[in-house]
mmCIF file of the N, C-alpha and C atoms, coordinates in Angstrom:
data_MODEL
# 
_entry.id   MODEL 
# 
loop_
_atom_site.group_PDB 
_atom_site.id 
_atom_site.type_symbol 
_atom_site.label_atom_id 
_atom_site.label_alt_id 
_atom_site.label_comp_id 
_atom_site.label_asym_id 
_atom_site.label_entity_id 
_atom_site.label_seq_id 
_atom_site.pdbx_PDB_ins_code 
_atom_site.Cartn_x 
_atom_site.Cartn_y 
_atom_site.Cartn_z 
_atom_site.occupancy 
_atom_site.B_iso_or_equiv 
_atom_site.pdbx_formal_charge 
_atom_site.auth_seq_id 
_atom_site.auth_comp_id 
_atom_site.auth_asym_id 
_atom_site.auth_atom_id 
_atom_site.pdbx_PDB_model_num 
ATOM 1   N N  . PRO A 1 1  ? 37.867 11.536 59.368 1.00 0.00 ? 1  PRO A N  1 
ATOM 2   C CA . PRO A 1 1  ? 38.622 11.982 58.186 1.00 0.00 ? 1  PRO A CA 1 
ATOM 3   C C  . PRO A 1 1  ? 38.507 13.450 57.911 1.00 0.00 ? 1  PRO A C  1 
ATOM 4   N N  . LYS A 1 2  ? 39.535 13.967 57.281 1.00 0.00 ? 2  LYS A N  1 
ATOM 5   C CA . LYS A 1 2  ? 39.656 15.374 56.955 1.00 0.00 ? 2  LYS A CA 1 
ATOM 6   C C  . LYS A 1 2  ? 38.821 15.635 55.705 1.00 0.00 ? 2  LYS A C  1 
ATOM 7   N N  . LEU A 1 3  ? 37.951 16.667 55.802 1.00 0.00 ? 3  LEU A N  1 
ATOM 8   C CA . LEU A 1 3  ? 37.086 17.083 54.661 1.00 0.00 ? 3  LEU A CA 1 
ATOM 9   C C  . LEU A 1 3  ? 37.655 18.315 53.922 1.00 0.00 ? 3  LEU A C  1 
ATOM 10  N N  . ASN A 1 4  ? 37.584 18.367 52.679 1.00 0.00 ? 4  ASN A N  1 
ATOM 11  C CA . ASN A 1 4  ? 38.053 19.531 51.917 1.00 0.00 ? 4  ASN A CA 1 
ATOM 12  C C  . ASN A 1 4  ? 36.877 20.041 51.099 1.00 0.00 ? 4  ASN A C  1 
ATOM 13  N N  . VAL A 1 5  ? 36.081 20.860 51.693 1.00 0.00 ? 5  VAL A N  1 
ATOM 14  C CA . VAL A 1 5  ? 34.831 21.360 51.072 1.00 0.00 ? 5  VAL A CA 1 
ATOM 15  C C  . VAL A 1 5  ? 35.060 22.709 50.585 1.00 0.00 ? 5  VAL A C  1 
ATOM 16  N N  . ARG A 1 6  ? 34.686 23.013 49.365 1.00 0.00 ? 6  ARG A N  1 
ATOM 17  C CA . ARG A 1 6  ? 34.890 24.316 48.723 1.00 0.00 ? 6  ARG A CA 1 
ATOM 18  C C  . ARG A 1 6  ? 33.672 24.708 47.959 1.00 0.00 ? 6  ARG A C  1 
ATOM 19  N N  . ARG A 1 7  ? 33.451 25.991 47.766 1.00 0.00 ? 7  ARG A N  1 
ATOM 20  C CA . ARG A 1 7  ? 32.456 26.572 46.836 1.00 0.00 ? 7  ARG A CA 1 
ATOM 21  C C  . ARG A 1 7  ? 33.133 27.215 45.688 1.00 0.00 ? 7  ARG A C  1 
ATOM 22  N N  . ALA A 1 8  ? 32.744 26.851 44.459 1.00 0.00 ? 8  ALA A N  1 
ATOM 23  C CA . ALA A 1 8  ? 33.371 27.412 43.285 1.00 0.00 ? 8  ALA A CA 1 
ATOM 24  C C  . ALA A 1 8  ? 32.424 27.367 42.114 1.00 0.00 ? 8  ALA A C  1 
ATOM 25  N N  . VAL A 1 9  ? 32.617 28.255 41.198 1.00 0.00 ? 9  VAL A N  1 
ATOM 26  C CA . VAL A 1 9  ? 31.931 28.241 39.904 1.00 0.00 ? 9  VAL A CA 1 
ATOM 27  C C  . VAL A 1 9  ? 32.819 27.402 38.969 1.00 0.00 ? 9  VAL A C  1 
ATOM 28  N N  . LEU A 1 10 ? 32.309 26.301 38.478 1.00 0.00 ? 10 LEU A N  1 
ATOM 29  C CA . LEU A 1 10 ? 33.050 25.376 37.662 1.00 0.00 ? 10 LEU A CA 1 
ATOM 30  C C  . LEU A 1 10 ? 32.741 25.645 36.182 1.00 0.00 ? 10 LEU A C  1 
ATOM 31  N N  . THR A 1 11 ? 33.877 25.702 35.407 1.00 0.00 ? 11 THR A N  1 
ATOM 32  C CA . THR A 1 11 ? 33.686 25.804 33.909 1.00 0.00 ? 11 THR A CA 1 
ATOM 33  C C  . THR A 1 11 ? 34.677 24.677 33.351 1.00 0.00 ? 11 THR A C  1 
ATOM 34  N N  . ARG A 1 12 ? 34.453 24.380 32.057 1.00 0.00 ? 12 ARG A N  1 
ATOM 35  C CA . ARG A 1 12 ? 35.275 23.420 31.386 1.00 0.00 ? 12 ARG A CA 1 
ATOM 36  C C  . ARG A 1 12 ? 36.754 23.879 31.468 1.00 0.00 ? 12 ARG A C  1 
ATOM 37  N N  . SER A 1 13 ? 37.010 25.137 31.287 1.00 0.00 ? 13 SER A N  1 
ATOM 38  C CA . SER A 1 13 ? 38.364 25.710 31.231 1.00 0.00 ? 13 SER A CA 1 
ATOM 39  C C  . SER A 1 13 ? 39.007 25.838 32.632 1.00 0.00 ? 13 SER A C  1 
ATOM 40  N N  . GLY A 1 14 ? 38.231 25.834 33.668 1.00 0.00 ? 14 GLY A N  1 
ATOM 41  C CA . GLY A 1 14 ? 38.761 26.072 34.963 1.00 0.00 ? 14 GLY A CA 1 
ATOM 42  C C  . GLY A 1 14 ? 38.669 24.926 35.992 1.00 0.00 ? 14 GLY A C  1 
ATOM 43  N N  . ILE A 1 15 ? 37.968 23.905 35.688 1.00 0.00 ? 15 ILE A N  1 
ATOM 44  C CA . ILE A 1 15 ? 37.682 22.821 36.700 1.00 0.00 ? 15 ILE A CA 1 
ATOM 45  C C  . ILE A 1 15 ? 39.051 22.177 37.144 1.00 0.00 ? 15 ILE A C  1 
ATOM 46  N N  . ALA A 1 16 ? 39.936 21.887 36.219 1.00 0.00 ? 16 ALA A N  1 
ATOM 47  C CA . ALA A 1 16 ? 41.179 21.299 36.604 1.00 0.00 ? 16 ALA A CA 1 
ATOM 48  C C  . ALA A 1 16 ? 42.000 22.117 37.547 1.00 0.00 ? 16 ALA A C  1 
ATOM 49  N N  . ASP A 1 17 ? 42.051 23.491 37.262 1.00 0.00 ? 17 ASP A N  1 
ATOM 50  C CA . ASP A 1 17 ? 42.810 24.343 38.118 1.00 0.00 ? 17 ASP A CA 1 
ATOM 51  C C  . ASP A 1 17 ? 42.208 24.437 39.505 1.00 0.00 ? 17 ASP A C  1 
ATOM 52  N N  . ILE A 1 18 ? 40.853 24.385 39.595 1.00 0.00 ? 18 ILE A N  1 
ATOM 53  C CA . ILE A 1 18 ? 40.172 24.481 40.918 1.00 0.00 ? 18 ILE A CA 1 
ATOM 54  C C  . ILE A 1 18 ? 40.526 23.167 41.670 1.00 0.00 ? 18 ILE A C  1 
ATOM 55  N N  . PHE A 1 19 ? 40.533 22.067 40.955 1.00 0.00 ? 19 PHE A N  1 
ATOM 56  C CA . PHE A 1 19 ? 40.854 20.788 41.658 1.00 0.00 ? 19 PHE A CA 1 
ATOM 57  C C  . PHE A 1 19 ? 42.299 20.855 42.145 1.00 0.00 ? 19 PHE A C  1 
ATOM 58  N N  . ARG A 1 20 ? 43.264 21.418 41.334 1.00 0.00 ? 20 ARG A N  1 
ATOM 59  C CA . ARG A 1 20 ? 44.540 21.485 41.806 1.00 0.00 ? 20 ARG A CA 1 
ATOM 60  C C  . ARG A 1 20 ? 44.683 22.424 42.975 1.00 0.00 ? 20 ARG A C  1 
ATOM 61  N N  . GLN A 1 21 ? 44.031 23.572 43.018 1.00 0.00 ? 21 GLN A N  1 
ATOM 62  C CA . GLN A 1 21 ? 44.044 24.496 44.161 1.00 0.00 ? 21 GLN A CA 1 
ATOM 63  C C  . GLN A 1 21 ? 43.531 23.817 45.406 1.00 0.00 ? 21 GLN A C  1 
ATOM 64  N N  . ALA A 1 22 ? 42.665 22.876 45.246 1.00 0.00 ? 22 ALA A N  1 
ATOM 65  C CA . ALA A 1 22 ? 42.127 22.134 46.365 1.00 0.00 ? 22 ALA A CA 1 
ATOM 66  C C  . ALA A 1 22 ? 43.014 20.926 46.756 1.00 0.00 ? 22 ALA A C  1 
ATOM 67  N N  . LEU A 1 23 ? 44.143 20.834 46.083 1.00 0.00 ? 23 LEU A N  1 
ATOM 68  C CA . LEU A 1 23 ? 45.121 19.744 46.304 1.00 0.00 ? 23 LEU A CA 1 
ATOM 69  C C  . LEU A 1 23 ? 44.530 18.350 45.991 1.00 0.00 ? 23 LEU A C  1 
ATOM 70  N N  . ILE A 1 24 ? 43.655 18.280 45.093 1.00 0.00 ? 24 ILE A N  1 
ATOM 71  C CA . ILE A 1 24 ? 43.097 16.996 44.713 1.00 0.00 ? 24 ILE A CA 1 
ATOM 72  C C  . ILE A 1 24 ? 44.038 16.295 43.717 1.00 0.00 ? 24 ILE A C  1 
ATOM 73  N N  . PRO A 1 25 ? 44.537 15.104 44.025 1.00 0.00 ? 25 PRO A N  1 
ATOM 74  C CA . PRO A 1 25 ? 45.550 14.477 43.099 1.00 0.00 ? 25 PRO A CA 1 
ATOM 75  C C  . PRO A 1 25 ? 44.949 14.142 41.774 1.00 0.00 ? 25 PRO A C  1 
ATOM 76  N N  . GLU A 1 26 ? 45.760 14.118 40.723 1.00 0.00 ? 26 GLU A N  1 
ATOM 77  C CA . GLU A 1 26 ? 45.278 13.888 39.364 1.00 0.00 ? 26 GLU A CA 1 
ATOM 78  C C  . GLU A 1 26 ? 44.776 12.463 39.227 1.00 0.00 ? 26 GLU A C  1 
ATOM 79  N N  . HIS A 1 27 ? 45.260 11.510 39.970 1.00 0.00 ? 27 HIS A N  1 
ATOM 80  C CA . HIS A 1 27 ? 44.831 10.092 39.926 1.00 0.00 ? 27 HIS A CA 1 
ATOM 81  C C  . HIS A 1 27 ? 43.939 9.893  41.208 1.00 0.00 ? 27 HIS A C  1 
ATOM 82  N N  . VAL A 1 28 ? 42.859 10.729 41.306 1.00 0.00 ? 28 VAL A N  1 
ATOM 83  C CA . VAL A 1 28 ? 41.933 10.626 42.386 1.00 0.00 ? 28 VAL A CA 1 
ATOM 84  C C  . VAL A 1 28 ? 41.071 9.358  42.242 1.00 0.00 ? 28 VAL A C  1 
ATOM 85  N N  . ASP A 1 29 ? 40.595 8.792  43.316 1.00 0.00 ? 29 ASP A N  1 
ATOM 86  C CA . ASP A 1 29 ? 39.905 7.518  43.285 1.00 0.00 ? 29 ASP A CA 1 
ATOM 87  C C  . ASP A 1 29 ? 38.471 7.717  42.649 1.00 0.00 ? 29 ASP A C  1 
ATOM 88  N N  . PHE A 1 30 ? 37.771 8.745  43.005 1.00 0.00 ? 30 PHE A N  1 
ATOM 89  C CA . PHE A 1 30 ? 36.338 8.815  42.657 1.00 0.00 ? 30 PHE A CA 1 
ATOM 90  C C  . PHE A 1 30 ? 35.984 10.255 42.355 1.00 0.00 ? 30 PHE A C  1 
ATOM 91  N N  . VAL A 1 31 ? 35.223 10.490 41.283 1.00 0.00 ? 31 VAL A N  1 
ATOM 92  C CA . VAL A 1 31 ? 34.698 11.755 40.853 1.00 0.00 ? 31 VAL A CA 1 
ATOM 93  C C  . VAL A 1 31 ? 33.269 11.566 40.495 1.00 0.00 ? 31 VAL A C  1 
ATOM 94  N N  . SER A 1 32 ? 32.401 12.450 41.007 1.00 0.00 ? 32 SER A N  1 
ATOM 95  C CA . SER A 1 32 ? 30.963 12.469 40.648 1.00 0.00 ? 32 SER A CA 1 
ATOM 96  C C  . SER A 1 32 ? 30.662 13.872 40.224 1.00 0.00 ? 32 SER A C  1 
ATOM 97  N N  . ILE A 1 33 ? 30.084 14.021 39.014 1.00 0.00 ? 33 ILE A N  1 
ATOM 98  C CA . ILE A 1 33 ? 29.667 15.290 38.441 1.00 0.00 ? 33 ILE A CA 1 
ATOM 99  C C  . ILE A 1 33 ? 28.233 15.207 38.106 1.00 0.00 ? 33 ILE A C  1 
ATOM 100 N N  . ASP A 1 34 ? 27.437 16.059 38.711 1.00 0.00 ? 34 ASP A N  1 
ATOM 101 C CA . ASP A 1 34 ? 25.960 16.052 38.501 1.00 0.00 ? 34 ASP A CA 1 
ATOM 102 C C  . ASP A 1 34 ? 25.467 17.527 38.534 1.00 0.00 ? 34 ASP A C  1 
ATOM 103 N N  . VAL A 1 35 ? 25.627 18.219 37.357 1.00 0.00 ? 35 VAL A N  1 
ATOM 104 C CA . VAL A 1 35 ? 25.329 19.591 37.247 1.00 0.00 ? 35 VAL A CA 1 
ATOM 105 C C  . VAL A 1 35 ? 24.431 19.832 36.058 1.00 0.00 ? 35 VAL A C  1 
ATOM 106 N N  . ASP A 1 36 ? 23.251 19.229 36.103 1.00 0.00 ? 36 ASP A N  1 
ATOM 107 C CA . ASP A 1 36 ? 22.284 19.270 34.988 1.00 0.00 ? 36 ASP A CA 1 
ATOM 108 C C  . ASP A 1 36 ? 22.666 19.979 33.747 1.00 0.00 ? 36 ASP A C  1 
ATOM 109 N N  . SER A 1 37 ? 22.974 19.171 32.725 1.00 0.00 ? 37 SER A N  1 
ATOM 110 C CA . SER A 1 37 ? 23.165 19.594 31.370 1.00 0.00 ? 37 SER A CA 1 
ATOM 111 C C  . SER A 1 37 ? 24.577 20.079 31.024 1.00 0.00 ? 37 SER A C  1 
ATOM 112 N N  . VAL A 1 38 ? 25.418 20.321 31.920 1.00 0.00 ? 38 VAL A N  1 
ATOM 113 C CA . VAL A 1 38 ? 26.816 20.664 31.622 1.00 0.00 ? 38 VAL A CA 1 
ATOM 114 C C  . VAL A 1 38 ? 27.799 19.669 32.105 1.00 0.00 ? 38 VAL A C  1 
ATOM 115 N N  . ASP A 1 39 ? 27.340 18.498 32.572 1.00 0.00 ? 39 ASP A N  1 
ATOM 116 C CA . ASP A 1 39 ? 28.162 17.428 33.085 1.00 0.00 ? 39 ASP A CA 1 
ATOM 117 C C  . ASP A 1 39 ? 29.268 17.067 32.036 1.00 0.00 ? 39 ASP A C  1 
ATOM 118 N N  . VAL A 1 40 ? 28.867 16.905 30.833 1.00 0.00 ? 40 VAL A N  1 
ATOM 119 C CA . VAL A 1 40 ? 29.873 16.458 29.807 1.00 0.00 ? 40 VAL A CA 1 
ATOM 120 C C  . VAL A 1 40 ? 31.001 17.536 29.605 1.00 0.00 ? 40 VAL A C  1 
ATOM 121 N N  . TRP A 1 41 ? 30.725 18.802 29.703 1.00 0.00 ? 41 TRP A N  1 
ATOM 122 C CA . TRP A 1 41 ? 31.716 19.806 29.545 1.00 0.00 ? 41 TRP A CA 1 
ATOM 123 C C  . TRP A 1 41 ? 32.672 19.793 30.707 1.00 0.00 ? 41 TRP A C  1 
ATOM 124 N N  . LEU A 1 42 ? 32.134 19.659 31.860 1.00 0.00 ? 42 LEU A N  1 
ATOM 125 C CA . LEU A 1 42 ? 33.007 19.593 33.084 1.00 0.00 ? 42 LEU A CA 1 
ATOM 126 C C  . LEU A 1 42 ? 33.920 18.401 33.112 1.00 0.00 ? 42 LEU A C  1 
ATOM 127 N N  . LEU A 1 43 ? 33.299 17.227 32.749 1.00 0.00 ? 43 LEU A N  1 
ATOM 128 C CA . LEU A 1 43 ? 34.129 16.011 32.622 1.00 0.00 ? 43 LEU A CA 1 
ATOM 129 C C  . LEU A 1 43 ? 35.193 16.183 31.608 1.00 0.00 ? 43 LEU A C  1 
ATOM 130 N N  . HIS A 1 44 ? 34.862 16.760 30.427 1.00 0.00 ? 44 HIS A N  1 
ATOM 131 C CA . HIS A 1 44 ? 35.879 17.013 29.432 1.00 0.00 ? 44 HIS A CA 1 
ATOM 132 C C  . HIS A 1 44 ? 36.999 17.878 29.883 1.00 0.00 ? 44 HIS A C  1 
ATOM 133 N N  . GLY A 1 45 ? 36.639 18.954 30.587 1.00 0.00 ? 45 GLY A N  1 
ATOM 134 C CA . GLY A 1 45 ? 37.707 19.814 31.180 1.00 0.00 ? 45 GLY A CA 1 
ATOM 135 C C  . GLY A 1 45 ? 38.597 19.181 32.189 1.00 0.00 ? 45 GLY A C  1 
ATOM 136 N N  . LEU A 1 46 ? 37.966 18.309 32.946 1.00 0.00 ? 46 LEU A N  1 
ATOM 137 C CA . LEU A 1 46 ? 38.719 17.593 34.022 1.00 0.00 ? 46 LEU A CA 1 
ATOM 138 C C  . LEU A 1 46 ? 39.717 16.603 33.369 1.00 0.00 ? 46 LEU A C  1 
ATOM 139 N N  . LEU A 1 47 ? 39.190 15.844 32.359 1.00 0.00 ? 47 LEU A N  1 
ATOM 140 C CA . LEU A 1 47 ? 40.112 14.861 31.683 1.00 0.00 ? 47 LEU A CA 1 
ATOM 141 C C  . LEU A 1 47 ? 41.137 15.599 30.796 1.00 0.00 ? 47 LEU A C  1 
ATOM 142 N N  . SER A 1 48 ? 40.805 16.619 30.130 1.00 0.00 ? 48 SER A N  1 
ATOM 143 C CA . SER A 1 48 ? 41.800 17.354 29.335 1.00 0.00 ? 48 SER A CA 1 
ATOM 144 C C  . SER A 1 48 ? 42.811 18.099 30.162 1.00 0.00 ? 48 SER A C  1 
ATOM 145 N N  . GLY A 1 49 ? 42.423 18.397 31.428 1.00 0.00 ? 49 GLY A N  1 
ATOM 146 C CA . GLY A 1 49 ? 43.312 19.049 32.364 1.00 0.00 ? 49 GLY A CA 1 
ATOM 147 C C  . GLY A 1 49 ? 44.277 18.055 33.049 1.00 0.00 ? 49 GLY A C  1 
ATOM 148 N N  . GLY A 1 50 ? 44.274 16.815 32.653 1.00 0.00 ? 50 GLY A N  1 
ATOM 149 C CA . GLY A 1 50 ? 45.212 15.849 33.167 1.00 0.00 ? 50 GLY A CA 1 
ATOM 150 C C  . GLY A 1 50 ? 44.688 14.906 34.313 1.00 0.00 ? 50 GLY A C  1 
ATOM 151 N N  . TYR A 1 51 ? 43.457 15.075 34.608 1.00 0.00 ? 51 TYR A N  1 
ATOM 152 C CA . TYR A 1 51 ? 42.915 14.249 35.732 1.00 0.00 ? 51 TYR A CA 1 
ATOM 153 C C  . TYR A 1 51 ? 42.415 12.890 35.176 1.00 0.00 ? 51 TYR A C  1 
ATOM 154 N N  . ARG A 1 52 ? 42.714 11.841 35.970 1.00 0.00 ? 52 ARG A N  1 
ATOM 155 C CA . ARG A 1 52 ? 42.387 10.468 35.522 1.00 0.00 ? 52 ARG A CA 1 
ATOM 156 C C  . ARG A 1 52 ? 41.793 9.744  36.797 1.00 0.00 ? 52 ARG A C  1 
ATOM 157 N N  . PRO A 1 53 ? 40.454 9.959  37.079 1.00 0.00 ? 53 PRO A N  1 
ATOM 158 C CA . PRO A 1 53 ? 39.801 9.330  38.149 1.00 0.00 ? 53 PRO A CA 1 
ATOM 159 C C  . PRO A 1 53 ? 39.728 7.806  37.864 1.00 0.00 ? 53 PRO A C  1 
ATOM 160 N N  . ARG A 1 54 ? 39.822 7.042  38.956 1.00 0.00 ? 54 ARG A N  1 
ATOM 161 C CA . ARG A 1 54 ? 39.677 5.557  38.787 1.00 0.00 ? 54 ARG A CA 1 
ATOM 162 C C  . ARG A 1 54 ? 38.217 5.215  38.534 1.00 0.00 ? 54 ARG A C  1 
ATOM 163 N N  . VAL A 1 55 ? 37.302 5.989  39.150 1.00 0.00 ? 55 VAL A N  1 
ATOM 164 C CA . VAL A 1 55 ? 35.897 5.795  38.957 1.00 0.00 ? 55 VAL A CA 1 
ATOM 165 C C  . VAL A 1 55 ? 35.217 7.034  38.769 1.00 0.00 ? 55 VAL A C  1 
ATOM 166 N N  . ILE A 1 56 ? 34.331 7.129  37.792 1.00 0.00 ? 56 ILE A N  1 
ATOM 167 C CA . ILE A 1 56 ? 33.543 8.343  37.438 1.00 0.00 ? 56 ILE A CA 1 
ATOM 168 C C  . ILE A 1 56 ? 32.118 8.018  37.516 1.00 0.00 ? 56 ILE A C  1 
ATOM 169 N N  . SER A 1 57 ? 31.296 8.801  38.260 1.00 0.00 ? 57 SER A N  1 
ATOM 170 C CA . SER A 1 57 ? 29.832 8.648  38.394 1.00 0.00 ? 57 SER A CA 1 
ATOM 171 C C  . SER A 1 57 ? 29.181 9.655  37.389 1.00 0.00 ? 57 SER A C  1 
ATOM 172 N N  . VAL A 1 58 ? 28.313 9.130  36.611 1.00 0.00 ? 58 VAL A N  1 
ATOM 173 C CA . VAL A 1 58 ? 27.640 10.000 35.590 1.00 0.00 ? 58 VAL A CA 1 
ATOM 174 C C  . VAL A 1 58 ? 26.190 9.975  35.803 1.00 0.00 ? 58 VAL A C  1 
ATOM 175 N N  . GLU A 1 59 ? 25.508 10.993 35.481 1.00 0.00 ? 59 GLU A N  1 
ATOM 176 C CA . GLU A 1 59 ? 24.092 11.157 35.620 1.00 0.00 ? 59 GLU A CA 1 
ATOM 177 C C  . GLU A 1 59 ? 23.343 10.358 34.506 1.00 0.00 ? 59 GLU A C  1 
ATOM 178 N N  . PHE A 1 60 ? 22.295 9.758  34.867 1.00 0.00 ? 60 PHE A N  1 
ATOM 179 C CA . PHE A 1 60 ? 21.406 9.041  33.904 1.00 0.00 ? 60 PHE A CA 1 
ATOM 180 C C  . PHE A 1 60 ? 20.035 9.622  33.983 1.00 0.00 ? 60 PHE A C  1 
ATOM 181 N N  . ASN A 1 61 ? 19.490 9.977  32.745 1.00 0.00 ? 61 ASN A N  1 
ATOM 182 C CA . ASN A 1 61 ? 18.162 10.602 32.745 1.00 0.00 ? 61 ASN A CA 1 
ATOM 183 C C  . ASN A 1 61 ? 17.335 9.672  31.840 1.00 0.00 ? 61 ASN A C  1 
ATOM 184 N N  . PRO A 1 62 ? 16.341 8.938  32.477 1.00 0.00 ? 62 PRO A N  1 
ATOM 185 C CA . PRO A 1 62 ? 15.559 7.966  31.620 1.00 0.00 ? 62 PRO A CA 1 
ATOM 186 C C  . PRO A 1 62 ? 14.552 8.638  30.652 1.00 0.00 ? 62 PRO A C  1 
ATOM 187 N N  . ASN A 1 63 ? 14.468 9.955  30.734 1.00 0.00 ? 63 ASN A N  1 
ATOM 188 C CA . ASN A 1 63 ? 13.481 10.643 29.831 1.00 0.00 ? 63 ASN A CA 1 
ATOM 189 C C  . ASN A 1 63 ? 14.136 10.733 28.364 1.00 0.00 ? 63 ASN A C  1 
ATOM 190 N N  . PHE A 1 64 ? 15.411 10.474 28.231 1.00 0.00 ? 64 PHE A N  1 
ATOM 191 C CA . PHE A 1 64 ? 15.986 10.484 26.921 1.00 0.00 ? 64 PHE A CA 1 
ATOM 192 C C  . PHE A 1 64 ? 16.380 9.129  26.504 1.00 0.00 ? 64 PHE A C  1 
ATOM 193 N N  . LEU A 1 65 ? 16.250 8.883  25.166 1.00 0.00 ? 65 LEU A N  1 
ATOM 194 C CA . LEU A 1 65 ? 16.625 7.527  24.605 1.00 0.00 ? 65 LEU A CA 1 
ATOM 195 C C  . LEU A 1 65 ? 18.104 7.466  24.546 1.00 0.00 ? 65 LEU A C  1 
ATOM 196 N N  . LEU A 1 66 ? 18.624 6.194  24.511 1.00 0.00 ? 66 LEU A N  1 
ATOM 197 C CA . LEU A 1 66 ? 20.069 5.932  24.629 1.00 0.00 ? 66 LEU A CA 1 
ATOM 198 C C  . LEU A 1 66 ? 20.859 6.599  23.455 1.00 0.00 ? 66 LEU A C  1 
ATOM 199 N N  . HIS A 1 67 ? 20.230 6.671  22.266 1.00 0.00 ? 67 HIS A N  1 
ATOM 200 C CA . HIS A 1 67 ? 20.976 7.252  21.103 1.00 0.00 ? 67 HIS A CA 1 
ATOM 201 C C  . HIS A 1 67 ? 20.925 8.721  21.077 1.00 0.00 ? 67 HIS A C  1 
ATOM 202 N N  . GLN A 1 68 ? 20.168 9.344  21.932 1.00 0.00 ? 68 GLN A N  1 
ATOM 203 C CA . GLN A 1 68 ? 20.081 10.829 21.947 1.00 0.00 ? 68 GLN A CA 1 
ATOM 204 C C  . GLN A 1 68 ? 21.246 11.437 22.739 1.00 0.00 ? 68 GLN A C  1 
ATOM 205 N N  . ARG A 1 69 ? 21.764 12.502 22.253 1.00 0.00 ? 69 ARG A N  1 
ATOM 206 C CA . ARG A 1 69 ? 22.900 13.222 22.914 1.00 0.00 ? 69 ARG A CA 1 
ATOM 207 C C  . ARG A 1 69 ? 22.395 14.550 23.275 1.00 0.00 ? 69 ARG A C  1 
ATOM 208 N N  . ILE A 1 70 ? 22.085 14.848 24.573 1.00 0.00 ? 70 ILE A N  1 
ATOM 209 C CA . ILE A 1 70 ? 21.496 16.067 25.039 1.00 0.00 ? 70 ILE A CA 1 
ATOM 210 C C  . ILE A 1 70 ? 22.486 16.729 25.988 1.00 0.00 ? 70 ILE A C  1 
ATOM 211 N N  . THR A 1 71 ? 22.782 17.983 25.687 1.00 0.00 ? 71 THR A N  1 
ATOM 212 C CA . THR A 1 71 ? 23.599 18.772 26.626 1.00 0.00 ? 71 THR A CA 1 
ATOM 213 C C  . THR A 1 71 ? 23.307 20.295 26.250 1.00 0.00 ? 71 THR A C  1 
ATOM 214 N N  . CYS A 1 72 ? 23.720 21.133 27.187 1.00 0.00 ? 72 CYS A N  1 
ATOM 215 C CA . CYS A 1 72 ? 23.658 22.538 26.913 1.00 0.00 ? 72 CYS A CA 1 
ATOM 216 C C  . CYS A 1 72 ? 24.881 22.906 26.037 1.00 0.00 ? 72 CYS A C  1 
ATOM 217 N N  . GLN A 1 73 ? 24.725 23.891 25.188 1.00 0.00 ? 73 GLN A N  1 
ATOM 218 C CA . GLN A 1 73 ? 25.871 24.332 24.389 1.00 0.00 ? 73 GLN A CA 1 
ATOM 219 C C  . GLN A 1 73 ? 26.870 25.038 25.289 1.00 0.00 ? 73 GLN A C  1 
ATOM 220 N N  . GLU A 1 74 ? 28.069 24.950 24.986 1.00 0.00 ? 74 GLU A N  1 
ATOM 221 C CA . GLU A 1 74 ? 29.147 25.455 25.840 1.00 0.00 ? 74 GLU A CA 1 
ATOM 222 C C  . GLU A 1 74 ? 29.166 27.001 25.702 1.00 0.00 ? 74 GLU A C  1 
# 
């Protein structure tokens, strides 16, 4: 299979554009974002940029309780 590997600095405002530059379709099958503490911002940017993955992998940290919402400020 053909691989499309890139190195990029991802931000909420730029992630969708970087995906488009890499020719990743908006209805991609699978997206995994694991970038300690900024996952939610990158996912938000991807979804607000028009992307609709069929499956999304999210990080789970058992050190935090389910009702806690922990992330870095944008």
